[in-house]
C-alpha positions in Angstrom: -4.9 -31.8 24.7 -4.5 -35.1 22.8 -3.4 -34.9 19.1 -5.6 -37.9 17.9 -7.7 -38.2 14.8 -11.3 -37.9 15.7 -12.8 -37.2 12.3 -12.7 -39.0 9.0 -14.6 -39.2 5.6 -17.2 -42.1 5.0 -17.9 -43.6 1.7 -20.3 -40.8 0.9 -17.8 -38.0 1.5 -19.4 -37.0 4.7 -17.4 -36.1 8.0 -17.9 -38.9 10.5 -16.8 -38.8 14.1 -15.2 -41.7 15.9 -18.1 -41.7 18.4 -20.6 -42.1 15.6 -19.3 -45.2 13.8 -18.9 -49.0 14.7 -15.6 -49.9 16.4 -13.1 -51.8 14.3 -12.6 -52.0 10.5 -16.3 -52.0 9.8 -16.7 -48.2 10.2 -16.3 -47.7 6.4 -14.2 -44.5 6.8 -10.9 -43.6 5.0 -8.0 -41.1 5.4 -8.7 -37.8 3.6 -5.2 -37.6 2.5 -3.9 -41.1 1.4 -7.4 -42.6 1.0 -6.4 -45.7 3.0 -9.1 -47.4 5.1 -9.3 -46.4 8.7 -10.3 -48.3 11.9 -11.8 -47.0 15.1 -9.8 -48.3 18.0 -8.2 -47.5 21.4 -4.6 -46.7 21.3 -1.8 -46.6 23.9 -3.6 -43.6 25.6 -6.8 -45.7 25.9 -8.8 -43.3 23.8 -11.0 -44.1 20.8 -9.7 -42.5 17.6 -9.2 -43.3 13.9 -6.1 -45.1 12.8 -4.6 -46.5 9.7 -4.8 -50.2 9.2 -1.4 -51.8 9.7 -0.4 -48.4 11.3 0.9 -47.2 7.8 0.4 -43.5 8.7 2.5 -41.0 6.8 3.5 -37.5 8.0 1.4 -35.9 5.3 -1.8 -37.6 6.7 -1.7 -35.2 9.5 -2.6 -32.4 7.0 -5.8 -34.2 6.2 -6.7 -34.1 9.9 -5.9 -30.4 9.9 -8.2 -29.9 6.9 -10.9 -31.7 8.7 -10.6 -29.4 11.8 -10.6 -26.4 9.5 -14.0 -27.6 7.9 -15.3 -27.9 11.4 -14.1 -24.3 12.1 -15.9 -23.0 9.0 -19.0 -24.8 10.3 -18.6 -23.1 13.7 -18.3 -19.7 12.0 -21.6 -20.3 10.1 -23.4 -21.3 13.4 -22.1 -18.1 15.1 -23.4 -15.9 12.2 -26.7 -17.9 12.1 -27.3 -17.2 15.8 -26.3 -13.5 15.6 -23.3 -14.3 17.8 -20.6 -13.5 15.3 -19.2 -10.6 17.5 -15.6 -9.2 16.8 -13.2 -8.4 19.5 -11.8 -4.8 19.8 -8.9 -4.0 17.4 -5.7 -2.8 18.9 -2.8 -1.2 17.1 0.2 0.9 18.2 1.2 4.5 17.6 4.7 5.8 18.4 8.0 6.9 17.5 11.6 5.7 18.4 14.3 8.4 17.8 17.3 9.8 19.7 14.9 12.4 21.2 12.0 10.4 22.2 11.0 6.7 22.4 7.2 6.2 23.0 4.6 3.8 22.1 0.9 3.8 22.9 -1.9 1.3 22.2 -4.8 2.6 20.1 -8.0 0.5 20.3 -11.4 0.8 18.6 -14.3 -1.5 17.7 -16.0 -2.5 14.5 -18.7 -5.1 13.8 -20.3 -6.7 10.8 -23.4 -5.2 9.1 -25.5 -6.6 6.3 -25.3 -10.0 4.6 -22.2 -12.2 4.2 -20.9 -14.0 1.1 -19.7 -17.5 1.8 -17.1 -19.1 -0.6 -17.4 -22.7 -1.8 -14.4 -24.9 -0.8 -12.0 -22.1 -0.2 -8.3 -23.0 0.0 -6.6 -23.1 3.4 -5.0 -19.7 2.9 -8.2 -18.1 1.2 -10.9 -16.1 2.9 -14.1 -18.2 3.7 -16.5 -15.3 3.9 -16.6 -11.6 3.1 -19.0 -8.8 4.1 -19.0 -5.1 5.4 -18.2 -3.4 8.7 -20.1 -0.6 10.4 -17.1 1.6 9.7 -17.7 1.2 6.0 -14.6 -0.9 5.4 -14.9 -4.3 3.5 -14.2 -7.3 5.7 -12.8 -10.9 5.0 -12.6 -13.9 7.4 -10.1 -16.6 7.4 -10.1 -19.9 9.2 -6.8 -21.5 10.1 -5.7 -24.5 12.1 -2.7 -23.6 14.4 0.0 -21.6 12.6 0.0 -23.9 9.5 -0.3 -21.0 7.0 -0.6 -17.3 6.5 -3.7 -15.7 5.0 -3.4 -14.8 1.4 -4.4 -11.2 0.9 -3.8 -11.0 -2.9 -7.5 -11.0 -4.1 -8.7 -8.6 -1.3 -9.8 -5.1 -2.2 -7.8 -2.2 -1.0 -8.1 -1.3 2.6 -9.9 -4.4 3.4 -10.1 -5.5 7.1 -9.5 -9.1 7.8 -9.5 -11.3 10.8 -8.7 -15.0 11.4 -10.6 -17.6 13.4 -7.9 -19.7 14.9 -8.7 -23.4 15.5 -6.5 -25.7 17.6 -5.1 -28.8 15.7 -5.8 -30.9 19.0 -8.9 -31.8 20.8 -9.6 -32.3 24.5 -9.2 -35.8 25.8 -12.4 -37.8 25.3 -13.8 -35.8 22.4 -15.7 -38.3 20.2 -18.7 -36.7 18.7 -19.7 -33.5 16.6 -21.5 -32.0 19.7 -18.4 -32.4 21.9 -16.2 -31.0 19.1 -18.4 -28.0 18.5 -18.6 -27.4 22.3 -14.8 -27.4 22.3 -14.6 -25.0 19.4 -17.0 -22.6 21.3 -14.4 -22.4 24.1 -11.1 -22.5 22.3 -11.5 -21.0 18.8 -10.5 -17.2 19.0 -10.6 -14.4 16.6 -7.4 -12.6 15.7 -7.4 -9.2 13.9 -5.0 -8.9 10.9 -5.8 -5.4 9.9 -8.5 -2.8 10.4 -8.4 0.5 8.4 -8.1 3.6 10.5 -11.4 4.9 9.1 -12.0 7.6 11.8 -8.3 8.5 12.1 -7.8 7.4 15.7 -4.4 6.1 15.2 -3.5 9.0 13.0 -4.5 11.4 15.8 -2.5 9.5 18.4 0.5 9.4 16.1 0.3 13.1 15.5 0.3 13.8 19.2 3.4 11.6 19.8 5.2 13.2 17.0 4.3 16.6 18.4 5.9 15.5 21.7 9.0 14.2 19.7 9.3 17.6 18.0 9.1 19.4 21.3 11.9 17.1 22.8 14.0 17.7 19.6 13.5 21.4 19.9 14.5 21.4 23.5 17.6 19.4 22.7 18.6 21.8 19.9 18.1 24.7 22.3 20.1 23.2 25.0 22.9 22.4 22.6 22.9 26.0 21.3 22.9 27.4 24.9 25.8 25.0 25.7 27.8 26.1 22.6 27.0 29.8 23.4 28.1 29.4 27.0 31.3 27.5 25.8 32.1 30.3 23.3 31.5 33.0 25.9 33.7 31.3 28.4 36.5 30.9 26.0 36.1 34.6 24.9 36.5 35.6 28.5 39.6 33.4 28.8 41.0 35.0 25.6 40.3 38.6 26.7 42.1 37.8 30.0 45.1 36.5 28.0 45.1 39.5 25.7 45.1 41.8 28.7 48.3 40.2 29.9 49.9 40.6 26.6 51.9 43.6 25.5 50.0 46.6 23.8 49.4 45.7 20.2 50.9 47.8 17.3 49.2 51.1 16.9 48.5 50.7 13.2 46.8 47.8 11.7 46.6 44.2 12.9 49.9 42.4 13.6 50.0 38.8 12.2 51.9 36.9 14.9 53.0 34.5 12.3 54.9 37.0 10.2 58.6 36.0 10.5 61.0 38.9 11.6 63.2 40.5 8.8 65.7 43.1 9.8 68.6 44.8 7.9 70.6 45.1 11.1 72.6 42.4 12.6 72.1 44.0 15.9 68.4 43.9 15.5 68.6 40.3 14.9 70.6 39.8 18.0 68.1 41.7 19.9 65.3 39.6 18.5 66.9 36.2 19.0 68.6 37.1 22.2 71.2 34.9 23.7 71.3 31.2 22.8 69.3 29.0 25.1 68.9 25.3 25.5 66.0 23.5 23.6 62.7 23.8 25.5 61.8 20.9 27.7 59.7 18.4 25.8 57.6 16.2 28.2 54.9 15.5 25.6 56.5 15.0 22.1 53.2 14.6 20.4 52.5 18.3 21.1 55.6 19.9 19.7 57.0 23.1 21.4 54.6 23.1 24.4 55.6 25.5 27.2 56.6 24.0 30.5 53.6 23.4 32.8 51.2 24.8 30.2 47.5 23.8 30.3 46.2 21.7 27.4 42.7 22.2 26.2 41.1 19.3 24.3 38.4 19.8 21.6 36.3 16.9 20.2 34.9 18.1 16.9 33.7 14.6 15.7 34.1 10.8 15.9 37.5 10.8 14.3 38.5 14.5 14.7 40.0 16.0 18.0 42.4 18.8 18.6 44.6 20.1 21.4 45.2 23.8 21.9 48.3 24.9 24.0 50.8 27.7 24.7 54.2 27.4 23.0 57.6 27.8 24.6 59.3 31.1 23.5 62.5 29.2 22.7 60.7 26.9 20.3 59.1 30.1 18.6 62.4 31.7 18.2 64.0 28.6 16.8 61.3 28.7 14.0 61.7 32.5 13.3 58.2 33.4 14.3 58.8 35.9 17.1 57.5 39.4 17.0 59.7 42.4 17.6 61.5 42.5 20.9 59.7 45.5 22.3 56.3 44.0 21.8 56.2 40.7 23.8 53.6 38.2 22.6 52.4 34.8 23.6 52.3 32.1 21.0 49.8 29.4 20.6 49.6 26.1 18.7 46.9 23.6 17.7 47.9 19.8 17.2 46.0 16.6 16.4 44.9 15.0 19.7 45.6 11.3 18.6 48.5 11.6 16.2 49.4 13.1 12.9 47.5 11.6 9.9 47.8 12.4 6.2 46.3 15.8 5.4 46.1 17.0 9.0 47.8 20.3 8.1 44.9 21.2 5.7 42.1 20.3 8.1 41.6 23.7 9.7 40.8 26.9 7.9 43.5 29.7 7.4 41.6 32.0 9.9 42.5 29.5 12.6 46.3 29.1 11.8 48.9 27.9 9.5 49.7 24.2 9.2 53.4 23.5 9.5 54.4 19.9 8.7 57.9 20.4 9.8 57.0 21.8 13.3 54.0 19.5 13.6 51.5 22.1 14.7 49.1 24.7 13.5 50.6 28.2 14.3 47.6 30.1 15.7 47.2 33.4 14.0 44.7 35.0 16.3 43.7 33.7 19.7 40.1 34.8 19.3 39.7 33.4 15.9 41.0 30.0 16.9 38.8 29.8 20.0 35.8 31.1 18.1 36.2 28.3 15.6 36.8 25.4 17.9 34.5 26.0 20.7 31.1 26.2 19.0 31.9 23.1 17.1 33.1 21.0 19.9 30.9 18.1 21.1 33.1 17.8 24.2 36.0 19.7 25.7 38.2 19.3 28.8 41.6 20.6 29.9 44.5 19.1 31.8 48.2 19.6 32.5 48.9 16.1 31.3 47.4 15.5 27.8 47.6 11.7 28.3 44.2 12.1 30.1 42.8 12.7 26.6 43.6 9.4 25.1 40.1 7.9 25.9 38.1 10.8 25.1 
């Protein structure tokens, strides 16, 4: 396609083609933008075209050439309508959703054609509709004619729910185009309709959208049920673990619930000696970020949120006695702790409810009050859990 000027205005304001006028300066045509005289000549590409005298073309002169091409596009649109050949292509839009549970998009296509008379506008601006009418769907319709992508249609004066389409004309012409007949033949091959909008009068897109949204709801429901079952299974698994642990513990007191966090108070020095027992060395500390952990214990990691994770583990009896939290000697009891997984931050000791345990800043842990209560709180809320004898495995979780 050669971007040359093949049209111009003559002295009477009529569009003239380069093949219809005498060659040279005697053609009597002028530039539609700068009004300078034009000559018909062959250029470097050995093709007849209009050019400014003394080659004084300015960039804005190209706009005038585009306006002439648009005028020819409007003439082509009139010819199509006059011959009953103004047929619109099918309209295609999309229905779909894009969520965490479903990403789906489907094309929805339907047809609409003009019915009744058309109203043509005189000298419409390049962004204004050139003709309006009605569609067989009952929607109003507006046509625009544009050259290339020079501008966008102006929709300000269109009625609500007005359909519109654009006849897109190329700013260039095939090599050798010199007459109106040749230009119109080129438009018949190259000018294309592009839909901008067509109201969903019969609800075709709305129906497709409802079907896809129903699929998304089903996927969301399945995901929620899967998560509920996963949490339930995790809670049941931990309940079984807790029951097994409780069976290994000593028989609980006969009357009432014994709070394992209650420190021992005895008026007898002998009783204190029995409780505390002989002095022992401090418990081995392999992982200081989890104070008081028993030797070789299993650490259980719980991820509750993006910035919240906890580790549950068994305490060493020596650590427990050092903090005065052991039960009476004839009722042996295991003790458990919860500590932040990735270091102690401000307010960590107030993050868990009292039913889970008691935050102890000095000890650096939560003293777990009741094994079942702690597990029952952490497990259903956990978005991910794992266990290991080496808690360093939790650093990237």
